[in-house]
C-alpha positions in Angstrom: 1.6 17.8 -9.6 0.5 21.3 -8.5 3.1 23.0 -6.3 0.4 23.5 -3.6 0.2 19.7 -3.2 3.9 19.5 -2.1 4.5 20.5 1.5 8.3 19.8 1.5 10.9 19.6 -1.3 14.4 18.2 -0.9 16.7 18.6 -3.9 20.3 17.4 -4.0 20.7 17.4 -0.2 24.2 16.8 1.0 25.8 16.7 4.5 29.5 16.2 5.1 31.5 15.9 8.3 35.1 16.5 7.3 35.8 14.0 4.6 32.8 11.8 5.4 29.6 12.2 3.4 26.6 11.5 5.6 24.2 12.4 2.9 24.8 12.6 -0.9 22.3 14.0 -3.5 19.2 13.2 -1.5 16.1 14.2 -3.4 12.4 13.6 -2.5 9.2 15.5 -1.7 6.4 15.2 0.8 2.9 15.7 -0.5 0.1 17.4 1.4 -2.0 15.0 3.4 0.1 11.9 3.0 2.1 9.7 5.3 5.6 9.2 4.0 7.9 6.7 5.6 11.7 7.2 5.6 13.2 3.8 5.9 16.8 2.6 6.2 19.2 0.8 8.6 20.9 2.5 11.5 23.6 4.8 10.2 21.8 5.3 6.9 21.3 9.1 7.3 17.6 9.2 8.3 18.0 11.3 11.4 20.4 13.7 9.7 17.8 14.2 6.9 15.0 14.8 9.4 17.0 17.2 11.6 17.8 19.3 8.5 14.1 19.4 7.6 13.2 20.4 11.1 15.8 23.2 11.1 18.0 21.6 13.8 20.9 20.8 11.6 22.5 22.7 8.8 23.1 21.2 5.4 26.3 21.3 3.4 24.7 21.4 -0.1 21.4 21.2 -2.0 18.1 23.0 -1.4 15.3 22.3 1.2 11.9 23.9 1.3 9.5 23.0 4.1 6.1 24.7 4.2 7.5 27.1 1.7 10.6 28.2 3.7 14.2 27.2 4.1 14.4 25.5 7.5 17.9 26.9 8.0 16.6 30.5 8.1 12.9 30.0 9.0 11.6 31.7 12.1 9.4 31.1 15.1 6.1 31.3 13.2 7.3 28.6 10.8 8.3 26.3 13.7 4.8 26.6 15.2 3.5 24.9 12.0 5.6 21.8 12.8 4.8 18.9 15.1 7.7 16.8 16.3 7.5 13.5 18.2 11.0 12.4 19.1 12.0 8.9 20.2 12.1 10.1 23.8 10.7 13.4 25.0 11.8 13.8 28.7 8.5 15.3 29.6 7.9 16.5 33.2 6.3 13.5 34.9 5.0 15.3 38.0 2.3 17.1 35.9 -1.0 15.6 35.0 -1.8 14.8 31.3 -4.3 17.8 31.1 -1.8 20.2 32.8 0.9 19.2 30.4 -1.2 19.5 27.3 -2.6 22.8 28.3 0.9 24.0 29.1 2.2 23.2 25.6 -1.0 24.6 24.0 0.1 28.0 25.4 3.1 28.0 23.1 1.0 28.2 19.9 -1.0 31.0 18.3 -4.1 28.8 17.5 -3.8 25.5 19.4 -6.3 22.7 19.4 -8.6 22.4 22.4 -6.6 20.5 25.1 -9.4 18.2 26.1 -10.3 17.4 22.5 -6.6 16.6 21.8 -6.4 14.4 24.8 -9.6 12.6 23.6 -8.0 12.3 20.1 -5.1 10.3 21.5 -7.4 8.1 23.6 -6.4 9.4 27.1 -9.6 11.0 28.4 -9.7 8.6 31.3 -6.1 9.5 32.1 -6.5 13.3 31.8 -6.2 13.8 35.6 -3.4 11.2 36.1 0.2 12.2 36.6 2.4 11.4 33.6 4.6 9.3 36.0 1.8 6.8 36.5 1.2 6.1 32.8 2.3 3.1 30.9 4.9 3.4 28.1 2.3 3.3 25.4 0.2 5.9 27.2 3.2 8.2 27.5 3.8 7.8 23.8 0.2 9.0 23.3 1.0 12.1 25.4 4.0 12.7 23.1 1.7 12.7 20.1 -0.8 15.0 21.9 2.0 17.5 22.5 3.1 17.1 18.8 -0.4 17.9 17.4 -1.7 20.5 20.0 -0.4 23.3 17.7 -2.4 22.0 14.7 0.8 21.2 12.7 0.8 21.2 9.0 3.6 18.6 9.1 4.1 16.0 11.8 7.5 14.3 12.3 7.2 10.8 14.0 10.6 9.3 14.8 10.2 5.6 15.5 7.0 6.1 17.5 6.2 2.5 18.5 9.6 1.2 19.4 9.2 -1.1 22.4 5.4 -1.4 22.0 3.6 -4.7 22.3 1.6 -5.7 19.3 -1.8 -4.5 20.7 -0.3 -1.1 21.6 1.2 -0.8 18.2 -2.2 -1.5 16.5 -3.9 1.1 18.7 -1.2 3.7 17.9 -1.7 3.0 14.1 -5.4 3.8 14.5 -4.4 7.1 16.1 -2.1 8.0 13.2 -4.7 7.0 10.7 -7.2 9.4 12.4 -4.6 12.2 12.1 -4.1 11.5 8.4 -7.9 11.4 7.9 -8.0 14.9 9.5 -5.5 16.1 6.8 -2.2 16.1 8.8 0.8 15.4 6.7 3.2 12.9 8.4 6.9 12.0 7.9 7.4 8.7 9.7 10.6 6.8 10.5 10.3 3.2 11.6 12.2 -0.1 11.6 8.9 -2.0 11.5 8.1 -2.8 7.8 4.5 -3.8 8.6 4.0 -0.4 10.2 5.3 1.4 7.2 3.1 -0.8 4.9 0.0 -0.2 7.0 0.4 3.5 7.5 2.3 4.9 4.5 1.2 6.2 1.2 4.8 6.2 0.0 8.2 5.3 1.3 11.8 6.5 0.7 14.6 4.0 1.4 17.9 5.5 2.3 21.2 3.5 2.7 24.7 4.8 2.9 23.4 8.4 2.8 21.8 7.9 -0.6 18.2 7.2 -1.7 18.1 3.7 -3.1 14.3 3.3 -3.6 11.2 5.4 -3.6 7.5 4.7 -4.2 4.5 2.9 -2.9 5.4 0.2 -0.4 3.9 -2.5 -2.6 6.0 -1.3 -5.6 9.4 -0.9 -3.9 12.1 -2.8 -5.7 10.1 -3.2 -8.9 8.5 -6.3 -10.4 11.8 -8.2 -10.5 12.2 -8.1 -6.7 8.7 -9.6 -6.2 9.2 -12.4 -8.7 9.0 -15.9 -7.1 12.2 -18.0 -6.8 12.2 -21.7 -7.6 14.9 -23.5 -5.6 15.9 -27.2 -6.2 18.9 -29.5 -5.9 20.2 -32.1 -8.3 23.5 -33.9 -8.8 25.1 -30.7 -10.0 24.2 -28.9 -6.8 21.7 -26.2 -5.7 19.9 -24.0 -8.3 17.6 -21.0 -8.1 15.6 -19.4 -10.9 13.4 -16.3 -10.7 10.2 -16.7 -12.8 6.8 -15.0 -13.0 5.3 -18.5 -13.7 6.7 -20.8 -11.0 4.0 -23.5 -11.4 4.8 -23.8 -15.2 8.5 -23.8 -14.4 8.2 -26.6 -11.8 6.0 -28.6 -14.2 8.7 -28.4 -16.9 11.4 -29.2 -14.4 9.5 -32.3 -13.3 9.1 -33.4 -16.9 12.8 -33.0 -17.7 14.4 -34.3 -14.5 11.7 -36.1 -12.6 11.2 -35.4 -8.8 13.6 -32.7 -7.8 15.2 -32.7 -4.4 14.6 -29.8 -1.9 12.1 -28.2 -4.3 10.8 -24.9 -3.0 8.9 -22.0 -4.5 9.8 -18.9 -2.5 7.7 -15.7 -2.8 9.8 -12.8 -1.5 8.3 -11.1 1.6 8.4 -7.3 2.1 11.4 -7.9 4.4 13.2 -9.8 1.7 12.6 -7.0 -0.8 13.7 -4.3 1.7 16.9 -6.1 2.7 17.7 -6.6 -1.0 17.3 -2.9 -1.7 19.4 -1.9 1.3 22.1 -4.4 0.5 22.3 -3.2 -3.1 22.5 0.3 -1.8 25.4 -0.5 0.5 27.3 -2.2 -2.3 26.9 0.9 -4.7 30.4 2.4 -5.2 31.1 5.7 -3.5 32.2 8.6 -5.7 35.9 8.3 -6.6 35.8 4.8 -5.1 36.1 6.0 -1.5 34.1 4.5 1.2 33.8 6.6 4.3 33.8 5.2 7.8 30.6 4.9 9.8 29.5 7.9 11.8 27.7 7.4 15.0 25.6 10.6 14.7 24.3 9.7 11.2 21.2 7.5 11.9 
């Protein structure tokens, strides 16, 4: 891959708090123009990783390059190339949507047109409305407008659709797809696996401060994790067998034992695969056999 295709590189990233390792040897990259999902349970280290990439938290070890610079020492011009949409923004609600977007546009050297940005997030009809009158989903669209007004090269989206109803989530997905089509690179964190599957080109799964899987959503866990499971019961108890040919296995089972009780063919869902990956990551031994206590600030 050409180095110009990589917009961020993380190599051997580590973060410790005293004796607790929040992140250990985290290595991945973000490619220009893609949507990369960072997945993992609460306390996995996602927020710590993102805050280091954004330049808001210092790392303990490893190297990080975002837009060609080290976030720990990058300056104001570098920050203007980032778009950040937090879980909650605390925006001034007495301003109208247009006033707020224009206000933020003034912070950047070459911002997008305010009205075009408002249109891009689907809020033209609400441009003159005060933020306080908007629904939760509409306020989230304002968050995105503020995140993209500076024409960011890299947009961070931290659980952007938490609390949305299904219709609002689908509308938001369309918005993010439009940004991707415009060439915006996106780092997304989400607890919704269908959201990650719909939007992401790739995913990185982190558990216990370590990367436990990486790749296209439909390839996470490998072929073994997607293999169907045949479950049945006989006099000896319950049995499960993974097989790439469940129909043939069931046919042989029937020929050998007759009608099996509680016979089921289970095809693992994305959630099953993800939970298996996370569980395996949690069970991985820590260095020197030590398991650190949970840390509230490591998300």
